[in-house]
N, C-alpha and C positions, 0 to 999 in steps of 0.2 A: 504494500499500499504504499502510496505518496501523497504527502500533503504539502502545502504551501501556507507560510505563515507572514500575512503583509500588514503594514501599519501606515498605508498611502497617506501621503502629506497633505494637510489644508491648500486648498488650492488658491493662493492669493497672489496676483501679478506681481512682479517685482521682489518676491521674498524666497529666500534660500529655503527649500525643503530641509526640515530637520526634523528626526524622530525625537521627543521627548527623552530624558531618562527614565522616567517614570514607566513609559510606554516601553521602553528598552527592556527595562526589568521585566515587565509583565510577557513581552514576547518570549525571551529568554526562558523564563520558568515553564511557560505553556509549551513551547517547543520542547524542552527538555521533559516533560511529560509524555508528550508523544512519542520522543525517541525511546523512553522507556518501554513503549509498547510494540516495539519495531518498526515504526514507522520510517519510511526516508523522508527527512524533512528538509526543505528549502526555507530560509528566512530573507525576506528583504526589508530594508529599513532606509530613511532617508530619500523616499523616491516619490515622484509626483505619478499621477496617473498616465501620463504619456510615456515616463521613463519605463514603467512597468509594461504597459501594452508594447512599447518596441521590444522589451526584451522577451515578452512571452506570447507576443502573437503568432498563430499556428501551432502554439506549444502548451495550449491550457489542457488538451486531452492527457498531457503526461501526469495530472493531478485528479487524485480521487476525493481529494477534500482541501477546500480553501478555507482558512481561517482568517479574519481581520479583526484588530483591536480599534474599537471606535470611542471617539469623544465627540462632542458635538461640534468641535471645531473641525474635523475632519470626515465627519459623517457623511457631507454630499459626495466628497472623495472615495469613501467606501460604496455608495451605492453606486455611483459611476464605474468603478470598476468591478463590482459584481454584475452589474448589468450586461458588460462587454464579456465577463466570462461566459454568464449564461448563455448569451448569443451562439458563442464559438463553442460550448462545450455543455450542454444541457444538463448532461446527465451528473455534472459535477455538484457536491455536495458544498453548499457554503454557509458557513458560521459565523456569525459575529460576536464579540463579546467586548467588555469594557464597561466604562460609566455610563454611555448614552445607551446602549440596548439594555442594561440592566434596567433603567428606570422607566424605558420606554419601549419595551419589547413589540407592544401591537402595532407601533409607527414602524418600527423596523419591518416586521413581517408584511406589512402591508404594501410594502414596495414591491412584492412579486418577484423579487430576486434573490430574497435570505429564506433560507431553508430553516435554519435553526438560530435561536438566540441562547447564548449562555449568560446566565445573570450571576453575577457575583464571581468569586473566586471560581478559576477553570481548570484548577490542576488535576483535581478526581473527575471534575465532570467530563473532561476532553478525553481522559482515560476511557472512563465509562463507553463513551460516542466510540471510540475508534473499536474497542473490543467487540461493540456489537456491531459495527461495520464491517470488521474482519469475520465474524459469523456468521454474516447476512440475516441478522436478525434486527426487528424493528428499535428503532431509539424512542419510542412515545413514552416509555415507562420511565426514562430517566430522571432522576430529581436533579433541578437545577437548568432544565431546557425548557424553553417557550417554541412553539411552533403553530402552526395552522393544521387545522384535520376539518375536512368538511366546510371550508369557508369561515370557519369559527378558530379565534387565537386561543390555546391552551399553554396556559400557564403553568408548570408543574412544580411541585413543591421547594422550597429552596434547597440547593445542592449542598453535598457534602463541603465541609472547610477542611482545610488539612491543621488539623490541632497539633500535631508532632512534626514542626518542620524539619527536623533531623531526617525523619524519613523520606522526603523529597529528594528528586535527583537535582544535583548541581544545576544551575543555570547553564543553559547550551549556549555559553559563549562564544563557542568555535564556531558557531553558524553565523555568528554577527561579526564579531572582531576580526574574523579572517578576511573580511570584506572591506575593512578600513585600511585606507593605507598607511595613517598613523593614529595610533592608540595611545593616548598619555593617561587616561583616567580609567579606573577599573569601578565597577559598582557591585557591591555588597547590600544585601538585605536581611538585617539581624533579627526583624521583628515584623509583625503583621498585626494589623488592627489600631483602632484609636478610638480610646474613650469619650473623647468630646464630642459636642453637637454643635460644631459651626455653622451659622446660618448661611454661609457662601460656599459650604462642601455640598457639592451636587450627588455625592455617591449614596445611595440607597443600601446601607449595608445591610445582608442579610444574615449577619454572624452577630448581629448586638453587640458589635463593636469591640469583642473580644479582643484582648491583645494577647498574642502569641509569640514566644520568643525561642529562638534558635539557641542551641547550647554553645559555648565558648569555643568548645571542640570543633562544632561544625562551623562556625566562623572562621576560626584558626583556618581550617581545612579551603575554605572557599578564597582567603587573602593569599595562601600559600600556591593556588592554581595560577591566581591572577599575576603573582610575582614570579612564580618560577616557570610559567609556561609564554606568559604575555612580556615579561621583563616591567610590570607596571610599577611604580613607586608610589602613586598616589589613589587614595581611594574614597569614593564617593559612598557614604553611608545613606541608603534610601528610604530608610524608616521615617514614617509620619512624624513620630515624635521621639528623638535618640535617647532621650534622657527620662523618658517617662519611667523609668526604674533606675534610681541613681545607684545602687548598690549592684546592680548587675554592669552599668557603664563603669564601675571601678573595677570590676572583674574584666570587661573587656580591655581596659586601658592596662591593666598589669598584664595581660596578655600580650597588646601591642608592644608593651616597652621592653617586654623580654625576648621576642623575636630576634633570630640573629641578623634579620634583615629588617631593618626599619621602612615604615611607611608613614606618608604623611597622608591627613584625611581631612573631610568636611562632613556636616552633616545640618540635619534641621530639626530645629526644636522650638519650646515655647519659652518667653522670658521667667516666667513663674516657675519654671522647671529646672532652673540653675542656681549654683551657688558658688562663692568666690573659690571653696576648696575641691568642689567639683570641677570647676574650670581649669583650675591650676593642674591637676592631675591629667585632664584631658589633651591640655597643651602639652605636657611633658611626655605624653603617649602619643605625640604627633600630631594632633588637633591643630589645623592651620585656619578654618572658617567655620563658620556658624551662620547659618540665615535664619532669621526671626521673621516670621509673617505676623506683622503688626497691624496693619488694616488703617488705623485711623488715629489721629491725636485728640480726638472727642472721646470724653468718657460716655455721654451720652449715645454716641454711635456704637461705641463697645456694646453697648445694651442690644443694639440691633444686630449687631453681628455675632451675638453668643458667643463671645469668645475666650470667655473667663479672664480677659487680661486685665490688668490695673496699669495705668501708665506710670506709675511709680516703680513697679515692678519692671519695666521697660527701660528705663532711665539705670536702674541699678544692675540689671543684665548686661547691658551693653556696655556699661564702664566698667564691670568686672571683667566682660569677655576680652575687651581691648587691654586692660591691665594685665591678662594672663598672657598677653601677646599672642592672642586668636585674632584673626581681622571677623568684625560682625557686619552683617549685612542685613539692615532692617527695611523691611519692605511694607509700601503704605498704596492706597488705592485713593482716587480723585473720583468724585462721583458716586458715593455710595446713597442708597435710597435714603430721604429725607434729610440729606446732609444739604445745609445751607452754605452760602458765600463765605461766611464767617469761619464756619468750621471747616472749610477747605483751607482757608488762609492758617487756622488754628493747627491741622496737620502740618502743612509746610513748615511754621515756626517750630513746632514740637519736633519734627524730624530734624530740622538745622540744629536744635539745641543737642542732640544726641551727639555723642563723639563715638561714631560709628565710622568703621573703613569706607561702607559704602552705604548709600541710602537708595532705594531703589521707588521710583513712583509709576503706577500702572492707573488704568482707568478703573473702575469697578467693572466686573463683569459676574453679575447675577446670573450663572448659567441655568437652564432648565435641569430640574429636578433638586434643587436646593429650594430651601425654605425663604433665602433671600430672592429668589427670582420671583415668588408668589408675593412679595412685598414690592418688588420693583414693578411688577406688572399692574399692582392698584395704585402707584403714585409715581408714575413719570413713563416715559414712552421709549422703545425700542426703535433704534434707526434702520434696522435691518433685521430680518429672518437669518440670513448667511453669517454664522457664527465663525465661519475660517475666517474673517477678518480680525477676529480677535487674538488669532495666533500671530498676526502681524502687528499687535498694538494697538490697531485703531480703535476710536470710539464708537459704541455700541449702544449705550443706555444713557439716558440724560433723565435725572430726577425732575419731578413737577418745579416748577419755578426757576429752572436752571436753563442754560442757553448752550449749546453744543460749541460755540465760537469761544464761550467762557472757559469751558472745562480744557478744551485745546490749549488755551491760553495758560490757564494754571498749571496745566501739567508741564509747560514749557518753562514758566518760572519756577516750578517746583525743582525740576533738574537742575536749572542754573543755578538756583540758590544753595541746593546741596551740593553741587559739582559731582553729579552721577552722570553712568555712562547710559547714553540712551538704548532704549531696549531694541 
């Protein structure tokens, strides 16, 4: 059996196709699950529709299964690719997974070119699908799937999630890194899940937000592969909230400190989940950068975002991070639902006061599937239904009482005042 795993880039004129790191991580994990079932797997990333069609025109019959990872920003690209595949090879099974299909399975299936939707984490579901396909058995009873039957959309019970991450095969980086001309950064996911309920998060979590952690030994083995096979010396830890368990981070740091071949690394976390002592240990273990998603400089808007972030904790965390010798990136949004002009300025001023190495500003993107999208829909307007433009940093949402030119001007002012790098 042969399968292809794609993450087609959002089609935005003038932008370079780039598959985001979290998409790369997802593809590497699901491709590894398919390989574990004996499937011959091909993976393509950082490709536009035109590039994929040029490569595979006349060759779609090579594949029994084509799987695509979809977010709202690349959804139209996924549909266009699926339509081309179906026209050339109607018998090919096409399955989509990711945030957008998880939230909107019926919309995906209504396109008429998607056979199956995988909802939630796909590791176990994709293996069940492949086993059934190889045995020429029906897939209808597999949990985690949605599909059309007799014109009706059937959404099965939530799929199994991997509770013991150590049992999963190592991500199939050989299918991704082997095609890259130069690899400078490796990717490791030491845990899955997030206990927070931020309004801007579009992922409908079917696992009850359960946080699951790989063992220290498992993480060491993954890093060894990246260092020994690919000669990488820098790691991006892709955990949604790396320091959610400080005691475990201390153990990870001890492992990283005692490696014969040291690596540098960066991670994502929340300002309320760090301390001076923890940051010092992280720096000693090779941490060179931390990304903090802050959102706003207005405590009132924090209540809308449901981020459980106190602005005083932001100041402390950024200061402690920089003092430890770690580069802090603080990310903010302009144009949050119900945000006033004064609060936009308040965010810019607050960001400027931080002693962060990098301040990052973007427009607010209330993605479909998030609670913030419902708030935005009732208190503002969307300039387009094509979310692909969000991947290029373009304005897509304007709150009530605001003007698009005003938000664009504020973003320019924010970047200049904070000396930031344009997106």
